[in-house]
VOGU-3710 file (C-alpha; in Angstrom, 3 decimals, decimal comma):
1> manpmyrqia> -159,385/-12,448/5,863  -163,058/-11,504/5,664  -164,059/-7,881/6,028  -165,336/-7,012/9,495  -169,082/-6,407/9,718  -168,801/-2,641/10,100  -166,755/-2,392/6,911  -169,216/-4,548/4,962  -172,031/-2,216/6,058  -170,000/0,878/5,148
11> edlraqiegg> -169,198/-0,537/1,704  -172,862/-1,408/1,118  -173,908/2,123/2,018  -171,142/3,545/-0,158  -172,428/1,482/-3,095  -175,904/2,909/-2,501  -174,493/6,444/-2,471  -172,356/5,967/-5,574  -175,218/4,209/-7,354  -177,640/7,031/-6,651
21> dlepgqqlrt> -179,965/5,108/-4,341  -178,926/7,539/-1,618  -178,785/11,042/-3,047  -176,680/14,035/-1,932  -178,268/15,673/1,077  -180,449/12,642/1,845  -180,582/11,438/5,438  -179,489/7,889/6,231  -181,747/5,615/8,204  -181,600/6,140/11,947
31> eielrdhyga> -179,153/4,117/13,994  -181,962/1,850/15,221  -183,241/1,307/11,673  -179,738/0,458/10,458  -179,255/-1,969/13,332  -182,487/-3,731/12,443  -181,746/-3,714/8,705  -178,253/-5,186/9,008  -178,766/-7,207/12,187  -175,795/-5,461/13,747
41> srntirdatk> -174,942/-3,953/17,122  -174,964/-0,252/17,934  -171,149/-0,103/17,988  -170,936/-1,831/14,594  -173,315/0,710/13,030  -171,412/3,579/14,606  -168,103/2,232/13,302  -169,637/1,920/9,821  -170,869/5,515/9,782  -167,511/6,727/11,121
51> llaawgmvet> -165,799/4,968/8,230  -168,210/6,538/5,743  -167,473/9,936/7,277  -163,727/9,274/6,986  -164,281/8,547/3,295  -165,997/11,947/3,032  -169,321/10,434/1,997  -171,537/11,346/4,958  -171,643/13,898/7,735  -173,329/13,704/11,118
61> rpgqgtfvvr> -175,248/16,764/12,271  -175,810/16,902/16,016  -179,464/16,421/16,892  -180,455/15,799/13,258  -178,847/12,613/11,976  -176,388/11,468/9,322  -176,609/12,843/5,788  -175,028/12,082/2,432  -172,426/14,720/1,603  -172,989/16,884/-1,458
71> kiepyvttlt> -169,940/16,452/-3,669  -168,484/19,692/-4,969  -166,609/19,802/-8,258  -163,175/21,127/-7,249  -162,015/24,563/-8,366  -158,473/24,582/-9,712  -156,420/27,703/-8,978  -153,107/28,341/-10,705  -150,938/30,025/-8,094  -148,087/30,854/-10,461
81> gspkvpilyg> -148,728/33,891/-12,615  -149,324/33,502/-16,334  -150,756/35,924/-18,918  -152,741/32,992/-20,329  -154,663/32,331/-17,096  -158,011/34,181/-16,955  -158,491/36,935/-14,396  -161,623/36,484/-12,319  -161,809/39,483/-10,012  -160,242/42,916/-9,848
91> evddsaagat> -159,109/42,463/-6,262  -157,243/39,255/-7,146  -155,981/40,526/-10,483  -152,422/39,258/-10,087  -153,230/36,108/-8,153  -153,810/34,244/-11,434  -156,852/32,569/-9,920  -158,611/30,451/-12,531  -161,694/28,305/-12,090  -161,967/25,302/-14,349
101> gserilystd> -165,156/25,022/-16,378  -166,417/27,291/-19,123  -169,909/28,133/-17,854  -169,303/28,741/-14,169  -170,957/31,736/-12,506  -168,464/33,798/-10,531  -169,448/36,139/-7,707  -167,470/38,436/-5,431  -168,716/40,781/-2,723  -167,818/44,460/-2,732
111> pqveiqkaga> -164,636/45,079/-0,731  -165,054/45,637/2,988  -162,455/48,318/3,688  -160,938/49,055/7,097  -157,941/50,804/8,599  -156,293/48,444/11,083  -153,164/48,072/13,152  -150,819/45,489/11,667  -150,556/42,293/13,664  -147,283/40,444/14,062
121> svgklleiae> -147,584/38,341/10,890  -148,831/41,224/8,731  -146,067/43,490/9,996  -143,414/40,842/9,400  -144,497/40,042/5,839  -144,982/43,707/4,854  -141,724/44,586/6,642  -143,345/47,284/8,747  -143,522/47,714/12,514  -146,178/45,737/14,360
131> gsqvisrhqk> -148,998/48,152/15,240  -148,445/50,316/12,152  -151,630/51,350/10,370  -152,560/49,394/7,262  -155,500/49,389/4,857  -157,336/46,075/4,621  -159,688/45,127/1,782  -161,749/41,993/2,457  -163,915/40,063/-0,027  -165,867/36,808/-0,102
141> raidgtpwsm> -166,133/34,848/-3,344  -168,373/32,103/-4,708  -168,548/29,951/-7,841  -171,897/28,546/-8,989  -173,372/29,751/-5,698  -170,906/27,704/-3,638  -168,609/29,707/-1,322  -165,094/29,387/-2,720  -162,714/31,656/-0,823  -162,279/34,543/1,598
151> qtsfypmgfi> -159,554/37,074/0,925  -158,037/40,054/2,712  -155,379/42,299/1,182  -153,229/44,621/3,301  -151,471/47,782/2,095  -149,180/50,216/3,956  -151,001/53,355/5,082  -148,293/55,421/3,398  -149,843/54,616/0,007  -152,850/56,764/0,910
161> lkgadrliqa> -150,656/59,669/1,986  -148,884/59,483/-1,387  -152,145/59,735/-3,338  -153,505/56,199/-3,791  -156,772/57,135/-2,079  -158,921/54,661/-4,053  -157,598/51,947/-1,750  -159,885/53,207/1,029  -162,985/53,275/-1,168  -165,355/50,311/-0,790
171> ddiaigtmky> -165,459/49,581/-4,516  -163,601/47,288/-6,875  -160,708/48,883/-8,718  -161,578/47,841/-12,254  -158,033/47,932/-13,624  -156,747/45,942/-10,633  -154,953/47,261/-7,571  -151,499/46,418/-8,868  -152,073/48,350/-12,082  -153,603/51,204/-10,099
181> leqtlglkqv> -150,563/51,418/-7,812  -148,271/51,368/-10,843  -150,157/54,206/-12,516  -150,576/56,251/-9,320  -147,350/55,683/-7,393  -145,025/54,208/-9,990  -144,816/50,952/-8,024  -144,566/47,915/-10,274  -144,976/44,380/-9,004  -141,965/42,361/-10,136
191> gyrdwitvrt> -142,599/39,193/-8,124  -144,398/37,573/-5,244  -143,869/34,873/-2,654  -146,573/32,412/-1,554  -146,533/30,859/1,899  -149,178/28,122/2,205  -150,441/26,607/5,438  -153,277/24,251/6,403  -155,301/24,770/9,567  -158,712/24,254/11,151
201> adgteasffn> -161,379/26,730/10,053  -162,483/29,313/12,589  -166,168/29,918/13,345  -166,653/32,632/10,721  -165,005/30,550/8,005  -166,890/27,372/8,923  -170,176/29,295/8,771  -169,453/30,982/5,426  -168,158/27,811/3,739  -170,841/25,647/5,382
211> lppdgrvsvf> -168,242/23,174/6,645  -169,080/20,108/8,765  -169,132/20,961/12,481  -166,693/18,185/13,391  -163,742/20,095/11,917  -162,668/17,334/9,532  -162,536/19,771/6,585  -159,561/22,077/7,011  -158,704/25,243/5,103  -155,710/26,283/3,043
221> evfrtaydqt> -154,374/29,716/4,010  -152,230/31,341/1,331  -150,091/34,343/2,317  -148,987/36,136/-0,858  -146,452/38,938/-0,488  -146,036/41,100/-3,610  -142,750/42,974/-4,143  -142,076/46,153/-6,108  -139,084/46,975/-8,298  -136,993/47,954/-5,255
231> gtpmrltvtv> -137,606/44,622/-3,535  -139,972/46,208/-0,998  -143,267/44,465/-0,054  -146,180/46,417/-1,529  -149,123/44,153/-0,668  -149,927/41,152/1,490  -152,925/39,084/0,398  -154,246/36,377/2,724  -156,672/33,981/1,040  -158,547/31,169/2,787
241> yptdrnefiv> -159,741/28,203/0,717  -161,660/25,167/2,111  -159,817/21,948/1,272  -162,953/20,088/0,134  -163,408/22,201/-3,015  -160,025/23,591/-3,970  -156,953/22,287/-5,787  -153,832/24,175/-6,818  -151,439/24,116/-9,752  -147,891/25,489/-9,632
251> nvgdvpddga> -146,155/25,815/-12,998  -142,361/25,991/-13,167  -140,542/26,480/-16,441  -141,966/25,830/-19,900  -145,018/23,598/-19,467  -147,903/22,887/-21,881  -151,257/24,541/-21,311  -153,387/21,449/-21,932  -152,582/19,898/-18,550  -154,180/22,681/-16,529
261> gvvpa> -157,079/21,556/-14,432  -156,484/17,843/-14,964  -156,582/15,875/-11,720  -153,871/13,186/-11,578  -155,199/9,598/-11,671
//
């Protein structure tokens, strides 16, 4: 069976994009120009551009037109801890977050520190009463100038009362918060649990990550609860990653290092 006209047009445009005739960020011809060029109806052109958008090759901006999507080299994060995985940022010291590529430029904002009342999910995961006061430390991160993730860590307010007052300072803790809590309070992280969900980005996230306005690019939301030597939650870290530029690796058991960062065929 022959390809329908809209698919033939979409495949021709895809070939132009993949061949470099249409460059990332370049605007496609207008709908009228495409109709004239291909001798097709309005609905056929619209179906072709919808298919291209479904393939992740173009995006339509209201009032502006349709543009070729800029492809982003994915960042590979190893969620399971390993002493061999490089540490990128003090605030995510024990998240074992590693970006593939040897010459990538990493950037993280200074922590935005607040004292908040724990919502239902924060209270549940930290095993404290909803409405209890917690310290939150929020950071935005980028790699090669491209926004990569947003992260907020929550700590029980009792840590401050026991002497861990650096948690409420709007500065990175160079040795890492887990090491700081071990040295200051004698709390040692012995494990963590990740709970991963996928959802639509909210307005703040869509703006920071520069996501298409049609909502087709979702975000991963990783809830990491760290536990101390008594089995008590000591930190909840919530990290948001856009799905168009992030991949994850989970290692279990004795696995070789040379497979890290390799995308399956």
